[in-house]
Backbone as a printed PyTorch tensor [residue, N CA C, xyz], in Angstrom:
tensor([[[ 12.4910,  10.1070,   6.6050],
         [ 11.1470,   9.6430,   6.5250],
         [ 11.1550,   8.2500,   6.0570]],

        [[ 10.3810,   7.6780,   6.1930],
         [ 10.1570,   6.1000,   5.6140],
         [  8.8160,   5.8290,   5.1510]],

        [[  8.5730,   5.3620,   3.8860],
         [  7.4030,   5.4930,   3.3780],
         [  6.8090,   3.9640,   3.6480]],

        [[  5.6050,   3.7810,   3.8500],
         [  5.1410,   2.8260,   4.0610],
         [  3.6120,   2.6960,   3.3160]],

        [[  3.1980,   1.5670,   2.8380],
         [  2.5540,   1.2650,   1.9610],
         [  1.6030,   0.4250,   2.8110]],

        [[ -0.2820,   1.2530,   3.0020],
         [ -0.9320,   0.8040,   3.7990],
         [ -2.3160,   0.5530,   2.8020]],

        [[ -2.2850,  -0.6060,   2.4960],
         [ -3.3790,  -0.8460,   1.1540],
         [ -4.9210,  -0.7600,   1.7510]],

        [[ -5.2000,  -0.8830,   2.9610],
         [ -6.3050,  -0.5550,   3.3130],
         [ -6.9370,   0.7250,   3.7160]],

        [[ -5.7940,   1.4310,   3.8190],
         [ -6.1690,   3.1420,   3.9670],
         [ -6.6200,   3.8410,   2.8100]],

        [[ -8.2080,   4.4900,   2.7710],
         [ -8.9190,   5.0180,   1.7980],
         [ -9.8520,   5.6240,   2.0480]],

        [[ -9.5760,   6.2800,   3.7180],
         [-10.8910,   7.4430,   3.7780],
         [-10.4040,   8.3510,   4.8150]],

        [[-11.0010,   9.2020,   5.2010],
         [-10.0800,  10.6710,   5.8330],
         [-10.4710,   9.6470,   7.9180]],

        [[-11.2930,   9.0830,   7.5470],
         [-11.1620,   8.1030,   8.9460],
         [-10.2840,   7.3060,   9.4270]],

        [[ -9.6520,   6.6700,   8.2330],
         [ -8.2680,   6.0410,   7.8650],
         [ -7.0640,   6.8880,   8.2870]],

        [[ -7.2440,   8.1980,   7.5330],
         [ -5.9740,   8.7310,   7.7800],
         [ -5.9680,   9.4650,   9.0240]],

        [[ -6.8920,   9.7570,   9.8600],
         [ -7.0470,   9.8750,  11.2840],
         [ -6.8700,   8.6370,  12.2340]],

        [[ -6.9810,   7.4310,  11.5590],
         [ -6.5690,   6.1680,  12.5720],
         [ -5.1830,   6.2950,  12.3630]],

        [[ -4.7480,   6.2270,  11.3660],
         [ -3.1970,   6.2330,  10.9410],
         [ -2.1490,   7.5410,  12.1970]],

        [[ -2.7420,   8.0540,  11.7190],
         [ -2.2200,   9.4410,  12.3690],
         [ -2.0820,   9.3160,  13.9020]],

        [[ -3.2690,   9.3880,  14.5740],
         [ -3.4400,   8.7670,  15.8800],
         [ -2.6370,   7.9740,  16.0760]],

        [[ -2.5180,   6.5350,  15.9690],
         [ -1.9940,   5.5770,  16.0630],
         [ -0.4470,   5.7760,  16.2460]],

        [[  0.2200,   6.5830,  15.3810],
         [  1.5540,   7.0590,  15.5850],
         [  1.8010,   7.8360,  16.3520]],

        [[  0.8670,   8.9120,  16.6720],
         [  1.2450,   9.5690,  17.9600],
         [  1.0110,   8.5780,  19.0690]],

        [[  0.0240,   8.2070,  19.2290],
         [  0.1140,   7.3180,  20.7730],
         [  1.6080,   6.5800,  20.6150]],

        [[  2.4090,   5.9680,  19.5930],
         [  3.6260,   5.3190,  19.7600],
         [  4.6070,   6.3030,  20.2560]],

        [[  4.6960,   7.6080,  19.4230],
         [  5.5980,   8.1850,  19.6200],
         [  4.7500,   9.7280,  19.0860]],

        [[  4.4240,  10.4720,  20.4600],
         [  3.7850,  11.6080,  20.3770],
         [  4.5510,  12.6320,  19.5910]],

        [[  6.3640,  12.7480,  19.1810],
         [  6.8720,  13.4960,  17.9600],
         [  7.0640,  13.0990,  16.6940]],

        [[  5.9570,  11.8670,  16.5730],
         [  6.3260,  11.4610,  15.2510],
         [  5.8130,  12.7550,  14.2240]],

        [[  6.1990,  12.1610,  12.8900],
         [  5.6720,  13.0560,  11.6540],
         [  4.6880,  12.3120,  11.0280]],

        [[  3.7920,  12.5370,  10.2240],
         [  2.9840,  11.3280,   9.4900],
         [  2.4630,  12.4790,   8.3650]],

        [[  2.6330,  11.8430,   7.2250],
         [  2.2560,  12.5310,   5.9750],
         [  1.4600,  11.4800,   5.3040]],

        [[ -0.0220,  11.2990,   5.2720],
         [ -0.9750,  10.4680,   4.4400],
         [ -1.0460,  10.7510,   3.3810]],

        [[ -0.9640,   9.9640,   2.2190],
         [ -1.6190,  10.2570,   0.9870],
         [ -2.7200,   9.1030,   0.6780]],

        [[ -3.6930,   9.1440,   0.4810],
         [ -4.9910,   8.5420,   0.5750],
         [ -4.7630,   7.7320,  -0.8370]],

        [[ -4.7890,   8.8730,  -2.1770],
         [ -4.8670,   8.4190,  -3.4740],
         [ -3.5740,   7.0660,  -3.5880]],

        [[ -2.6110,   6.9930,  -2.9260],
         [ -1.5140,   6.2520,  -3.4340],
         [ -1.3260,   4.9590,  -2.2260]],

        [[ -2.6250,   5.2160,  -1.1320],
         [ -2.8270,   4.3360,  -0.1310],
         [ -1.1470,   4.3450,   0.6650]],

        [[ -0.4740,   5.4450,   0.6400],
         [  1.0700,   5.3160,   1.8130],
         [  1.1110,   6.5490,   2.5580]],

        [[  1.8290,   6.6120,   3.5460],
         [  2.2460,   7.2680,   4.5690],
         [  3.6010,   7.4900,   4.7800]],

        [[  4.3840,   8.9860,   4.4860],
         [  5.5420,   8.8400,   5.1760],
         [  5.4550,   9.3660,   6.4450]],

        [[  6.3620,   8.7650,   7.1460],
         [  6.0310,   8.8390,   8.6570],
         [  8.1690,   8.4820,   9.2030]],

        [[  8.2040,   9.8830,   9.8110],
         [  9.4090,  10.0860,  10.4570],
         [  9.5180,   9.9400,  12.2220]],

        [[  9.6340,   8.8010,  12.5740],
         [  9.6470,   8.5120,  14.3340],
         [ 10.9880,   7.7980,  14.5320]],

        [[ 10.9230,   8.2060,  16.2900],
         [ 11.9900,   7.6970,  16.9470],
         [ 11.8840,   5.9890,  16.7360]],

        [[ 10.7460,   5.5840,  16.8050],
         [ 10.1460,   4.3600,  17.2210],
         [ 10.8730,   3.1720,  15.9830]],

        [[ 11.4460,   1.8090,  16.2420],
         [ 11.8950,   1.1450,  15.4640],
         [ 10.8040,   0.7430,  14.1240]],

        [[ 11.2400,   0.3040,  13.0380],
         [ 10.3000,  -0.0220,  11.9340],
         [  9.3890,  -0.9610,  12.4500]],

        [[  9.9470,  -1.7940,  13.0680],
         [  8.8240,  -3.0360,  13.9710],
         [  7.9330,  -2.5290,  14.5380]],

        [[  8.2520,  -1.6600,  15.4440],
         [  7.1210,  -0.9530,  16.6000],
         [  6.5050,  -0.0870,  15.4600]],

        [[  6.5750,   0.5530,  14.6080],
         [  5.6780,   1.2040,  13.8140],
         [  4.5720,   0.5180,  13.1100]],

        [[  5.1660,  -0.7550,  12.4220],
         [  4.2590,  -1.5330,  11.8660],
         [  3.7070,  -2.3090,  12.7680]],

        [[  3.8020,  -2.9050,  13.8790],
         [  2.9300,  -3.6910,  14.8090],
         [  1.7350,  -2.6430,  15.2540]],

        [[  2.1010,  -0.8910,  15.5020],
         [  0.7010,  -0.0720,  15.9390],
         [  0.2940,  -0.1150,  14.9400]],

        [[  0.5610,   0.1410,  13.6480],
         [ -0.2670,   0.3290,  12.7490],
         [ -1.2170,  -0.9600,  12.3660]],

        [[ -0.6060,  -2.2840,  12.5580],
         [ -1.2980,  -3.1900,  12.3810],
         [ -2.2870,  -3.4240,  13.5020]],

        [[ -2.2340,  -3.1620,  14.4890],
         [ -2.8700,  -2.8140,  15.7900],
         [ -4.4150,  -1.9380,  15.3960]],

        [[ -3.9010,  -0.9530,  14.9180],
         [ -4.6800,  -0.1820,  14.5280],
         [ -5.9030,  -0.7970,  13.7220]],

        [[ -5.3560,  -1.8600,  12.7870],
         [ -6.0220,  -2.3900,  11.3940],
         [ -5.5370,  -2.3880,  10.2120]],

        [[ -4.6250,  -1.1780,  10.3120],
         [ -4.0280,  -0.8730,   9.0400],
         [ -2.4410,  -1.8470,   8.6380]],

        [[ -2.0390,  -2.9100,   8.7400],
         [ -1.0870,  -3.5540,   8.0520],
         [ -0.3160,  -3.1310,   6.9750]],

        [[  0.7390,  -2.7430,   7.4890],
         [  1.9730,  -1.7230,   6.5400],
         [  3.3990,  -2.5580,   5.8940]],

        [[  3.3370,  -2.5500,   4.9560],
         [  4.7610,  -2.8110,   4.8810],
         [  5.7470,  -1.6200,   4.0890]],

        [[  6.9010,  -1.6520,   4.4920],
         [  7.7780,  -0.3390,   3.7650],
         [  7.5370,  -0.2350,   2.2200]],

        [[  6.8230,   0.7430,   1.1700],
         [  6.9410,   0.9680,   0.3410],
         [  8.2300,   1.1210,  -0.6970]],

        [[  8.2120,   0.6900,  -1.6750],
         [  9.3520,   0.5060,  -2.8950],
         [ 10.3150,   0.1190,  -2.6360]]])
């Protein structure tokens, strides 16, 4: 799993949008969102660049956390 910092994510709608975007990119992706820290742990077969591009397309630009 890779941890992504997603500063724009702060509510249940945001969580759903991030999860939906990742499942569109990779239906077998695992996504664990933490709204308090505004991070998402994502396990996907898609490369990091594709994950970040899909999140940005959904309105949630992300960077690898830590």
